[in-house]
N, CA, C and O atoms as a GROMACS GRO file, in nm:
protein
  408
    1UNK      N    1 -18.752   6.944  -0.703
    1UNK     CA    2 -18.744   6.853  -0.857
    1UNK      C    3 -18.867   6.897  -0.917
    1UNK      O    4 -18.976   6.866  -0.869
    2UNK      N    5 -18.852   6.982  -1.038
    2UNK     CA    6 -18.982   7.027  -1.078
    2UNK      C    7 -19.046   6.882  -1.226
    2UNK      O    8 -19.012   6.847  -1.339
    3UNK      N    9 -19.121   6.857  -1.153
    3UNK     CA   10 -19.178   6.682  -1.252
    3UNK      C   11 -19.303   6.747  -1.301
    3UNK      O   12 -19.399   6.799  -1.244
    4UNK      N   13 -19.262   6.721  -1.462
    4UNK     CA   14 -19.371   6.735  -1.597
    4UNK      C   15 -19.415   6.651  -1.609
    4UNK      O   16 -19.341   6.558  -1.642
    5UNK      N   17 -19.565   6.619  -1.591
    5UNK     CA   18 -19.645   6.498  -1.636
    5UNK      C   19 -19.624   6.484  -1.813
    5UNK      O   20 -19.657   6.569  -1.896
    6UNK      N   21 -19.563   6.363  -1.836
    6UNK     CA   22 -19.589   6.297  -1.957
    6UNK      C   23 -19.674   6.332  -2.021
    6UNK      O   24 -19.772   6.286  -1.962
    7UNK      N   25 -19.723   6.404  -2.140
    7UNK     CA   26 -19.851   6.446  -2.207
    7UNK      C   27 -19.908   6.325  -2.302
    7UNK      O   28 -19.825   6.261  -2.366
    8UNK      N   29 -20.009   6.302  -2.309
    8UNK     CA   30 -20.080   6.194  -2.386
    8UNK      C   31 -20.037   6.259  -2.559
    8UNK      O   32 -20.046   6.182  -2.655
    9UNK      N   33 -20.016   6.328  -2.568
    9UNK     CA   34 -19.997   6.353  -2.720
    9UNK      C   35 -19.851   6.505  -2.713
    9UNK      O   36 -19.837   6.606  -2.645
   10UNK      N   37 -19.802   6.463  -2.784
   10UNK     CA   38 -19.684   6.583  -2.780
   10UNK      C   39 -19.711   6.635  -2.964
   10UNK      O   40 -19.783   6.574  -3.042
   11UNK      N   41 -19.642   6.743  -2.992
   11UNK     CA   42 -19.617   6.779  -3.129
   11UNK      C   43 -19.466   6.810  -3.212
   11UNK      O   44 -19.413   6.920  -3.228
   12UNK      N   45 -19.436   6.726  -3.240
   12UNK     CA   46 -19.293   6.724  -3.312
   12UNK      C   47 -19.242   6.799  -3.458
   12UNK      O   48 -19.220   6.711  -3.541
   13UNK      N   49 -19.220   6.926  -3.510
   13UNK     CA   50 -19.223   6.974  -3.644
   13UNK      C   51 -19.388   6.979  -3.704
   13UNK      O   52 -19.421   6.956  -3.821
   14UNK      N   53 -19.478   7.015  -3.589
   14UNK     CA   54 -19.596   6.961  -3.657
   14UNK      C   55 -19.704   6.856  -3.680
   14UNK      O   56 -19.821   6.856  -3.718
   15UNK      N   57 -19.604   6.755  -3.638
   15UNK     CA   58 -19.688   6.668  -3.627
   15UNK      C   59 -19.737   6.574  -3.501
   15UNK      O   60 -19.653   6.543  -3.417
   16UNK      N   61 -19.847   6.538  -3.492
   16UNK     CA   62 -19.898   6.537  -3.379
   16UNK      C   63 -19.856   6.380  -3.353
   16UNK      O   64 -19.885   6.296  -3.438
   17UNK      N   65 -19.787   6.344  -3.236
   17UNK     CA   66 -19.728   6.187  -3.190
   17UNK      C   67 -19.849   6.132  -3.072
   17UNK      O   68 -19.865   6.232  -3.001
   18UNK      N   69 -19.906   6.063  -3.039
   18UNK     CA   70 -19.974   6.000  -2.928
   18UNK      C   71 -19.837   5.954  -2.855
   18UNK      O   72 -19.729   5.929  -2.910
   19UNK      N   73 -19.872   5.948  -2.702
   19UNK     CA   74 -19.784   5.879  -2.638
   19UNK      C   75 -19.853   5.804  -2.540
   19UNK      O   76 -19.922   5.852  -2.451
   20UNK      N   77 -19.832   5.677  -2.561
   20UNK     CA   78 -19.878   5.591  -2.452
   20UNK      C   79 -19.815   5.522  -2.344
   20UNK      O   80 -19.725   5.444  -2.376
   21UNK      N   81 -19.843   5.534  -2.215
   21UNK     CA   82 -19.788   5.525  -2.105
   21UNK      C   83 -19.882   5.463  -1.986
   21UNK      O   84 -19.923   5.515  -1.882
   22UNK      N   85 -19.905   5.302  -2.050
   22UNK     CA   86 -20.005   5.212  -1.912
   22UNK      C   87 -19.985   5.092  -1.931
   22UNK      O   88 -19.892   5.039  -1.993
   23UNK      N   89 -20.091   5.035  -1.866
   23UNK     CA   90 -20.022   4.903  -1.839
   23UNK      C   91 -20.029   4.837  -1.988
   23UNK      O   92 -19.941   4.751  -1.999
   24UNK      N   93 -20.120   4.854  -2.121
   24UNK     CA   94 -20.126   4.732  -2.190
   24UNK      C   95 -19.992   4.763  -2.303
   24UNK      O   96 -19.958   4.689  -2.395
   25UNK      N   97 -19.927   4.901  -2.260
   25UNK     CA   98 -19.795   4.921  -2.301
   25UNK      C   99 -19.705   4.882  -2.236
   25UNK      O  100 -19.610   4.856  -2.309
   26UNK      N  101 -19.681   4.860  -2.117
   26UNK     CA  102 -19.627   4.797  -2.030
   26UNK      C  103 -19.598   4.636  -2.064
   26UNK      O  104 -19.490   4.584  -2.037
   27UNK      N  105 -19.748   4.539  -2.152
   27UNK     CA  106 -19.714   4.416  -2.170
   27UNK      C  107 -19.660   4.395  -2.295
   27UNK      O  108 -19.597   4.299  -2.339
   28UNK      N  109 -19.701   4.519  -2.356
   28UNK     CA  110 -19.634   4.548  -2.513
   28UNK      C  111 -19.495   4.502  -2.520
   28UNK      O  112 -19.441   4.415  -2.588
   29UNK      N  113 -19.429   4.622  -2.391
   29UNK     CA  114 -19.277   4.673  -2.432
   29UNK      C  115 -19.204   4.539  -2.386
   29UNK      O  116 -19.115   4.489  -2.454
   30UNK      N  117 -19.252   4.478  -2.253
   30UNK     CA  118 -19.186   4.326  -2.211
   30UNK      C  119 -19.191   4.232  -2.308
   30UNK      O  120 -19.078   4.187  -2.328
   31UNK      N  121 -19.268   4.187  -2.372
   31UNK     CA  122 -19.283   4.136  -2.481
   31UNK      C  123 -19.152   4.139  -2.526
   31UNK      O  124 -19.064   4.054  -2.511
   32UNK      N  125 -19.148   4.246  -2.584
   32UNK     CA  126 -19.009   4.291  -2.657
   32UNK      C  127 -18.897   4.313  -2.616
   32UNK      O  128 -18.799   4.328  -2.689
   33UNK      N  129 -18.895   4.318  -2.477
   33UNK     CA  130 -18.790   4.346  -2.384
   33UNK      C  131 -18.741   4.489  -2.377
   33UNK      O  132 -18.629   4.535  -2.357
   34UNK      N  133 -18.831   4.532  -2.395
   34UNK     CA  134 -18.795   4.722  -2.434
   34UNK      C  135 -18.841   4.796  -2.293
   34UNK      O  136 -18.916   4.752  -2.206
   35UNK      N  137 -18.762   4.942  -2.300
   35UNK     CA  138 -18.838   5.042  -2.180
   35UNK      C  139 -18.946   5.142  -2.265
   35UNK      O  140 -19.028   5.217  -2.214
   36UNK      N  141 -18.926   5.124  -2.376
   36UNK     CA  142 -18.979   5.257  -2.467
   36UNK      C  143 -18.971   5.204  -2.632
   36UNK      O  144 -18.890   5.122  -2.675
   37UNK      N  145 -19.098   5.285  -2.723
   37UNK     CA  146 -19.024   5.249  -2.850
   37UNK      C  147 -19.102   5.373  -2.898
   37UNK      O  148 -19.177   5.428  -2.817
   38UNK      N  149 -19.087   5.437  -3.062
   38UNK     CA  150 -19.098   5.495  -3.142
   38UNK      C  151 -19.180   5.459  -3.222
   38UNK      O  152 -19.226   5.361  -3.164
   39UNK      N  153 -19.223   5.466  -3.296
   39UNK     CA  154 -19.289   5.421  -3.450
   39UNK      C  155 -19.337   5.567  -3.547
   39UNK      O  156 -19.440   5.631  -3.530
   40UNK      N  157 -19.242   5.592  -3.637
   40UNK     CA  158 -19.266   5.701  -3.759
   40UNK      C  159 -19.412   5.687  -3.802
   40UNK      O  160 -19.494   5.778  -3.792
   41UNK      N  161 -19.439   5.558  -3.852
   41UNK     CA  162 -19.551   5.532  -3.964
   41UNK      C  163 -19.701   5.553  -3.823
   41UNK      O  164 -19.813   5.596  -3.850
   42UNK      N  165 -19.665   5.518  -3.717
   42UNK     CA  166 -19.779   5.502  -3.595
   42UNK      C  167 -19.786   5.637  -3.547
   42UNK      O  168 -19.867   5.661  -3.457
   43UNK      N  169 -19.719   5.724  -3.590
   43UNK     CA  170 -19.668   5.849  -3.540
   43UNK      C  171 -19.710   5.857  -3.340
   43UNK      O  172 -19.793   5.929  -3.284
   44UNK      N  173 -19.604   5.742  -3.271
   44UNK     CA  174 -19.678   5.701  -3.180
   44UNK      C  175 -19.574   5.697  -3.073
   44UNK      O  176 -19.499   5.619  -3.131
   45UNK      N  177 -19.531   5.714  -2.995
   45UNK     CA  178 -19.434   5.740  -2.839
   45UNK      C  179 -19.471   5.616  -2.780
   45UNK      O  180 -19.591   5.588  -2.781
   46UNK      N  181 -19.398   5.542  -2.731
   46UNK     CA  182 -19.443   5.415  -2.606
   46UNK      C  183 -19.373   5.414  -2.476
   46UNK      O  184 -19.278   5.337  -2.490
   47UNK      N  185 -19.374   5.454  -2.376
   47UNK     CA  186 -19.316   5.446  -2.239
   47UNK      C  187 -19.346   5.346  -2.125
   47UNK      O  188 -19.459   5.346  -2.075
   48UNK      N  189 -19.244   5.253  -2.077
   48UNK     CA  190 -19.321   5.132  -1.982
   48UNK      C  191 -19.364   5.259  -1.897
   48UNK      O  192 -19.322   5.372  -1.923
   49UNK      N  193 -19.449   5.230  -1.794
   49UNK     CA  194 -19.459   5.257  -1.615
   49UNK      C  195 -19.404   5.222  -1.518
   49UNK      O  196 -19.405   5.284  -1.412
   50UNK      N  197 -19.322   5.070  -1.552
   50UNK     CA  198 -19.276   4.991  -1.473
   50UNK      C  199 -19.108   5.047  -1.419
   50UNK      O  200 -19.051   5.004  -1.319
   51UNK      N  201 -19.069   5.123  -1.489
   51UNK     CA  202 -18.917   5.192  -1.524
   51UNK      C  203 -18.915   5.322  -1.351
   51UNK      O  204 -18.990   5.419  -1.334
   52UNK      N  205 -18.837   5.287  -1.283
   52UNK     CA  206 -18.792   5.388  -1.192
   52UNK      C  207 -18.854   5.560  -1.279
   52UNK      O  208 -18.891   5.582  -1.394
   53UNK      N  209 -18.833   5.675  -1.123
   53UNK     CA  210 -18.853   5.758  -1.205
   53UNK      C  211 -18.752   5.844  -1.346
   53UNK      O  212 -18.786   5.890  -1.455
   54UNK      N  213 -18.614   5.835  -1.272
   54UNK     CA  214 -18.511   5.830  -1.395
   54UNK      C  215 -18.541   5.757  -1.498
   54UNK      O  216 -18.589   5.820  -1.592
   55UNK      N  217 -18.529   5.656  -1.510
   55UNK     CA  218 -18.509   5.608  -1.631
   55UNK      C  219 -18.639   5.589  -1.686
   55UNK      O  220 -18.643   5.526  -1.791
   56UNK      N  221 -18.735   5.625  -1.643
   56UNK     CA  222 -18.881   5.653  -1.706
   56UNK      C  223 -18.829   5.802  -1.778
   56UNK      O  224 -18.827   5.808  -1.901
   57UNK      N  225 -18.789   5.917  -1.697
   57UNK     CA  226 -18.768   6.071  -1.801
   57UNK      C  227 -18.644   6.019  -1.886
   57UNK      O  228 -18.622   6.078  -1.991
   58UNK      N  229 -18.578   5.933  -1.856
   58UNK     CA  230 -18.475   5.956  -1.975
   58UNK      C  231 -18.520   5.869  -2.102
   58UNK      O  232 -18.470   5.877  -2.214
   59UNK      N  233 -18.643   5.766  -2.054
   59UNK     CA  234 -18.652   5.672  -2.173
   59UNK      C  235 -18.796   5.774  -2.275
   59UNK      O  236 -18.847   5.737  -2.381
   60UNK      N  237 -18.823   5.877  -2.212
   60UNK     CA  238 -18.948   5.954  -2.270
   60UNK      C  239 -18.831   6.041  -2.367
   60UNK      O  240 -18.850   6.080  -2.482
   61UNK      N  241 -18.736   6.054  -2.305
   61UNK     CA  242 -18.615   6.160  -2.402
   61UNK      C  243 -18.595   6.119  -2.497
   61UNK      O  244 -18.621   6.169  -2.607
   62UNK      N  245 -18.514   5.963  -2.460
   62UNK     CA  246 -18.470   5.914  -2.586
   62UNK      C  247 -18.581   5.895  -2.722
   62UNK      O  248 -18.547   5.910  -2.840
   63UNK      N  249 -18.704   5.863  -2.682
   63UNK     CA  250 -18.758   5.804  -2.762
   63UNK      C  251 -18.856   5.957  -2.811
   63UNK      O  252 -18.888   5.952  -2.930
   64UNK      N  253 -18.887   6.040  -2.763
   64UNK     CA  254 -18.867   6.171  -2.849
   64UNK      C  255 -18.769   6.222  -2.947
   64UNK      O  256 -18.796   6.265  -3.060
   65UNK      N  257 -18.660   6.214  -2.894
   65UNK     CA  258 -18.530   6.249  -2.947
   65UNK      C  259 -18.552   6.172  -3.114
   65UNK      O  260 -18.542   6.227  -3.223
   66UNK      N  261 -18.581   6.040  -3.083
   66UNK     CA  262 -18.586   5.952  -3.222
   66UNK      C  263 -18.694   6.016  -3.336
   66UNK      O  264 -18.665   6.001  -3.454
   67UNK      N  265 -18.834   6.097  -3.295
   67UNK     CA  266 -18.916   6.174  -3.320
   67UNK      C  267 -18.834   6.308  -3.439
   67UNK      O  268 -18.836   6.328  -3.560
   68UNK      N  269 -18.771   6.370  -3.325
   68UNK     CA  270 -18.735   6.466  -3.371
   68UNK      C  271 -18.610   6.410  -3.516
   68UNK      O  272 -18.586   6.467  -3.623
   69UNK      N  273 -18.562   6.300  -3.468
   69UNK     CA  274 -18.495   6.316  -3.553
   69UNK      C  275 -18.540   6.219  -3.729
   69UNK      O  276 -18.463   6.209  -3.824
   70UNK      N  277 -18.679   6.164  -3.721
   70UNK     CA  278 -18.731   6.149  -3.802
   70UNK      C  279 -18.793   6.296  -3.867
   70UNK      O  280 -18.865   6.294  -3.967
   71UNK      N  281 -18.773   6.360  -3.831
   71UNK     CA  282 -18.901   6.496  -3.868
   71UNK      C  283 -18.815   6.593  -3.922
   71UNK      O  284 -18.837   6.658  -4.024
   72UNK      N  285 -18.665   6.604  -3.813
   72UNK     CA  286 -18.574   6.680  -3.917
   72UNK      C  287 -18.429   6.693  -3.911
   72UNK      O  288 -18.346   6.783  -3.895
   73UNK      N  289 -18.432   6.563  -3.930
   73UNK     CA  290 -18.288   6.468  -3.976
   73UNK      C  291 -18.320   6.388  -4.061
   73UNK      O  292 -18.226   6.323  -4.106
   74UNK      N  293 -18.447   6.361  -4.115
   74UNK     CA  294 -18.413   6.244  -4.230
   74UNK      C  295 -18.411   6.141  -4.191
   74UNK      O  296 -18.431   6.058  -4.279
   75UNK      N  297 -18.384   6.075  -4.032
   75UNK     CA  298 -18.366   5.962  -3.957
   75UNK      C  299 -18.237   5.907  -3.985
   75UNK      O  300 -18.216   5.786  -3.999
   76UNK      N  301 -18.134   6.014  -3.995
   76UNK     CA  302 -17.962   6.021  -4.055
   76UNK      C  303 -17.902   5.980  -3.906
   76UNK      O  304 -17.833   5.878  -3.895
   77UNK      N  305 -17.922   6.038  -3.827
   77UNK     CA  306 -17.878   5.981  -3.694
   77UNK      C  307 -17.927   5.862  -3.622
   77UNK      O  308 -18.042   5.838  -3.587
   78UNK      N  309 -17.838   5.804  -3.607
   78UNK     CA  310 -17.785   5.660  -3.583
   78UNK      C  311 -17.810   5.640  -3.417
   78UNK      O  312 -17.795   5.729  -3.333
   79UNK      N  313 -17.860   5.475  -3.387
   79UNK     CA  314 -17.880   5.501  -3.244
   79UNK      C  315 -17.834   5.513  -3.125
   79UNK      O  316 -17.891   5.551  -3.022
   80UNK      N  317 -17.684   5.465  -3.152
   80UNK     CA  318 -17.602   5.506  -3.040
   80UNK      C  319 -17.570   5.689  -3.037
   80UNK      O  320 -17.530   5.749  -2.937
   81UNK      N  321 -17.598   5.752  -3.170
   81UNK     CA  322 -17.584   5.891  -3.139
   81UNK      C  323 -17.714   5.946  -3.090
   81UNK      O  324 -17.699   6.060  -3.046
   82UNK      N  325 -17.853   5.894  -3.083
   82UNK     CA  326 -17.999   5.928  -3.007
   82UNK      C  327 -17.918   5.876  -2.876
   82UNK      O  328 -17.871   5.963  -2.803
   83UNK      N  329 -17.902   5.760  -2.847
   83UNK     CA  330 -17.878   5.722  -2.704
   83UNK      C  331 -17.773   5.844  -2.656
   83UNK      O  332 -17.800   5.884  -2.542
   84UNK      N  333 -17.693   5.890  -2.701
   84UNK     CA  334 -17.596   5.998  -2.626
   84UNK      C  335 -17.603   6.115  -2.624
   84UNK      O  336 -17.537   6.189  -2.550
   85UNK      N  337 -17.717   6.159  -2.736
   85UNK     CA  338 -17.780   6.279  -2.728
   85UNK      C  339 -17.894   6.270  -2.615
   85UNK      O  340 -17.926   6.383  -2.577
   86UNK      N  341 -17.944   6.197  -2.570
   86UNK     CA  342 -18.082   6.149  -2.516
   86UNK      C  343 -18.030   6.159  -2.341
   86UNK      O  344 -18.083   6.211  -2.243
   87UNK      N  345 -17.924   6.094  -2.358
   87UNK     CA  346 -17.803   6.101  -2.234
   87UNK      C  347 -17.749   6.233  -2.163
   87UNK      O  348 -17.737   6.280  -2.050
   88UNK      N  349 -17.730   6.258  -2.265
   88UNK     CA  350 -17.660   6.439  -2.229
   88UNK      C  351 -17.808   6.516  -2.180
   88UNK      O  352 -17.798   6.579  -2.075
   89UNK      N  353 -17.934   6.516  -2.242
   89UNK     CA  354 -18.055   6.617  -2.283
   89UNK      C  355 -18.073   6.583  -2.114
   89UNK      O  356 -18.107   6.675  -2.040
   90UNK      N  357 -18.052   6.465  -2.067
   90UNK     CA  358 -18.119   6.371  -1.985
   90UNK      C  359 -18.045   6.451  -1.866
   90UNK      O  360 -18.091   6.524  -1.778
   91UNK      N  361 -17.984   6.432  -1.880
   91UNK     CA  362 -17.822   6.489  -1.740
   91UNK      C  363 -17.856   6.595  -1.718
   91UNK      O  364 -17.895   6.619  -1.603
   92UNK      N  365 -17.853   6.710  -1.824
   92UNK     CA  366 -17.885   6.834  -1.809
   92UNK      C  367 -18.026   6.880  -1.754
   92UNK      O  368 -18.016   6.977  -1.679
   93UNK      N  369 -18.129   6.842  -1.770
   93UNK     CA  370 -18.245   6.837  -1.742
   93UNK      C  371 -18.259   6.780  -1.547
   93UNK      O  372 -18.307   6.834  -1.448
   94UNK      N  373 -18.204   6.675  -1.566
   94UNK     CA  374 -18.191   6.613  -1.373
   94UNK      C  375 -18.060   6.716  -1.293
   94UNK      O  376 -18.040   6.724  -1.172
   95UNK      N  377 -17.994   6.777  -1.384
   95UNK     CA  378 -17.912   6.921  -1.317
   95UNK      C  379 -17.993   7.000  -1.328
   95UNK      O  380 -18.013   6.985  -1.208
   96UNK      N  381 -18.049   7.059  -1.351
   96UNK     CA  382 -18.188   7.152  -1.353
   96UNK      C  383 -18.293   7.167  -1.270
   96UNK      O  384 -18.368   7.262  -1.248
   97UNK      N  385 -18.284   6.999  -1.206
   97UNK     CA  386 -18.431   7.003  -1.124
   97UNK      C  387 -18.514   6.949  -1.223
   97UNK      O  388 -18.590   6.896  -1.141
   98UNK      N  389 -18.566   6.917  -1.336
   98UNK     CA  390 -18.651   6.852  -1.412
   98UNK      C  391 -18.622   6.706  -1.474
   98UNK      O  392 -18.522   6.666  -1.533
   99UNK      N  393 -18.751   6.636  -1.438
   99UNK     CA  394 -18.777   6.514  -1.487
   99UNK      C  395 -18.933   6.535  -1.540
   99UNK      O  396 -19.029   6.607  -1.514
  100UNK      N  397 -18.904   6.443  -1.618
  100UNK     CA  398 -19.091   6.376  -1.663
  100UNK      C  399 -19.147   6.298  -1.576
  100UNK      O  400 -19.091   6.276  -1.469
  101UNK      N  401 -19.239   6.255  -1.600
  101UNK     CA  402 -19.321   6.182  -1.463
  101UNK      C  403 -19.484   6.112  -1.551
  101UNK      O  404 -19.583   6.159  -1.607
  102UNK      N  405 -19.447   6.022  -1.526
  102UNK     CA  406 -19.613   5.931  -1.582
  102UNK      C  407 -19.780   5.999  -1.500
  102UNK      O  408 -19.888   5.948  -1.529
   0.00000   0.00000   0.00000
């Protein structure tokens, strides 16, 4: 398995997004019963560190798909469609032996 460390920042469409993955983020996400979140306003992606390896990778993919949706699709893609797209990308990457890790 090729493990790619989740960076502290990613660029989507020339826009910098901060990526938070730490214990403080875990508490904030747990308070909302979330595994991850995306904020277009703050340009931030958050992922809980408490997830198992596959779920952490899938959650990161899901949240960066939201960023792609905001930048390239003017937020027209629905949450169920983001979920389906991110599951598909995750499945393909797992089959190729690629996983995002903390």
